[in-house]
C-alpha positions as CSV (number, residue, x, y, z in Angstrom):
1,M,0.0,0.0,0.0
2,S,1.3,3.4,-0.8
3,W,0.3,6.5,1.2
4,S,-0.3,9.8,-0.4
5,T,-1.7,13.2,0.5
6,D,-4.9,12.0,-1.2
7,T,-5.1,9.1,1.2
8,L,-4.5,11.5,4.2
9,R,-7.2,13.9,2.9
10,L,-9.8,11.2,2.4
11,F,-9.0,9.6,5.8
12,L,-9.4,12.9,7.6
13,H,-12.6,13.6,5.7
14,V,-14.1,10.2,6.5
15,L,-13.0,10.4,10.2
16,A,-14.5,13.8,10.6
17,A,-17.7,12.7,8.9
18,A,-17.9,9.7,11.3
19,I,-17.6,12.1,14.3
20,W,-20.0,14.7,12.9
21,V,-22.7,12.4,11.6
22,G,-22.4,9.4,14.0
23,G,-22.0,11.7,17.0
24,Q,-25.3,13.4,16.3
25,F,-27.1,10.1,16.4
26,V,-25.3,8.9,19.5
27,V,-26.1,12.1,21.4
28,G,-29.6,12.1,20.0
29,G,-30.1,8.6,21.2
30,A,-28.7,9.3,24.7
31,V,-30.6,12.5,25.4
32,P,-34.1,11.1,26.1
33,S,-32.7,8.6,28.7
34,L,-30.5,11.3,30.3
35,R,-33.3,13.8,30.4
36,R,-35.4,11.3,32.4
37,S,-32.6,10.1,34.8
38,H,-30.1,13.0,34.9
39,P,-31.6,16.1,33.5
40,D,-28.6,18.3,34.3
41,A,-26.4,15.9,32.4
42,V,-28.0,16.8,29.0
43,A,-26.3,20.3,28.9
44,V,-23.0,18.8,29.9
45,L,-23.3,16.1,27.2
46,A,-24.2,18.8,24.6
47,R,-21.2,21.0,25.5
48,T,-18.8,18.1,25.5
49,F,-20.1,16.9,22.1
50,G,-19.8,20.4,20.7
51,R,-16.1,20.5,21.7
52,V,-15.5,17.4,19.5
53,A,-18.1,17.9,16.8
54,W,-17.3,21.5,15.8
55,P,-13.6,20.8,15.2
56,A,-14.7,17.7,13.2
57,Y,-17.0,19.9,11.1
58,A,-14.1,22.3,10.5
59,V,-12.0,19.4,9.3
60,L,-14.9,18.4,7.0
61,V,-15.0,21.9,5.5
62,V,-11.2,22.1,5.1
63,T,-10.8,18.6,3.6
64,G,-13.8,19.2,1.4
65,M,-12.3,22.3,0.0
66,W,-9.0,20.5,-0.4
67,S,-10.8,17.8,-2.3
68,L,-12.6,20.3,-4.6
69,G,-9.2,21.7,-5.4
70,S,-8.1,18.3,-6.8
71,V,-11.1,17.9,-9.1
72,D,-11.2,19.3,-12.6
73,L,-14.9,20.2,-12.6
74,G,-14.7,21.1,-16.3
75,A,-13.9,17.4,-17.0
76,T,-16.9,16.1,-15.1
77,D,-20.4,15.7,-16.4
78,T,-23.4,17.7,-15.3
79,G,-24.8,14.9,-13.1
80,Y,-21.6,14.8,-11.1
81,Q,-21.6,18.6,-10.8
82,V,-25.2,18.7,-9.6
83,A,-24.5,15.9,-7.0
84,L,-21.4,17.7,-5.8
85,F,-23.3,21.0,-5.4
86,A,-26.1,19.1,-3.5
87,K,-23.5,17.5,-1.2
88,V,-21.9,20.9,-0.4
89,L,-25.4,22.5,0.1
90,L,-26.4,19.7,2.4
91,A,-23.2,19.9,4.4
92,V,-23.6,23.7,4.8
93,A,-27.2,23.1,5.9
94,S,-26.1,20.6,8.5
95,G,-23.7,23.0,10.0
96,A,-26.2,25.9,9.9
97,A,-28.9,23.8,11.4
98,A,-26.6,22.6,14.2
99,A,-25.7,26.2,15.0
100,V,-29.5,27.0,15.2
101,H,-29.9,23.9,17.4
102,Q,-27.1,25.0,19.7
103,T,-28.2,28.6,20.1
104,A,-32.0,28.2,20.1
105,T,-33.7,29.3,23.3
106,R,-37.0,27.5,22.6
107,R,-37.5,23.7,22.6
108,L,-39.0,23.9,19.1
109,G,-35.9,25.6,17.7
110,R,-33.6,23.0,19.3
111,A,-35.8,20.2,18.0
112,V,-36.0,21.5,14.4
113,G,-32.4,22.5,14.3
114,G,-31.2,19.1,15.6
115,A,-33.5,17.2,13.2
116,V,-32.4,19.2,10.1
117,A,-28.7,19.0,11.2
118,S,-28.9,15.2,11.4
119,L,-31.0,14.6,8.3
120,S,-29.0,16.9,6.1
121,A,-25.7,15.4,7.4
122,V,-26.9,11.9,6.5
123,A,-28.1,13.1,3.1
124,A,-24.7,14.7,2.5
125,L,-23.1,11.4,3.4
126,L,-25.4,9.5,1.1
127,V,-24.6,11.8,-1.8
128,A,-20.9,11.6,-1.1
129,V,-21.0,7.8,-1.2
130,G,-22.9,8.0,-4.5
131,L,-20.3,10.4,-5.9
132,D,-17.5,8.1,-4.9
133,A,-19.2,5.1,-6.3
134,G,-19.7,6.9,-9.6
135,L,-23.5,6.7,-9.4
């Protein structure tokens, strides 16, 4: 196996995606139980997750831009370009919705922000896998 900067870039991107996407589902699954048994722990869990998730999101953005720099978009077909645009849009939506979730003062804002953040993150992941598979 030979290592290259492409390997490093892809590894960092996938690792960051695992943290960002997977972490949202782990936290989302833990919150209902914590809310019932240790209500004060929910805020601690949210802050702790944020200290890991936001740097992972930053790595996603940086490695995503790095990846864009290595693609000759003029040599790709329209379907690829549309899918790539959708992936970027979904990734931005996930970050924006997570920020809304984190800063919302009402329960509805937190719920909608969290749901949109998670769903758009999963959709971005699905589109990314499709792009990589050449679909």
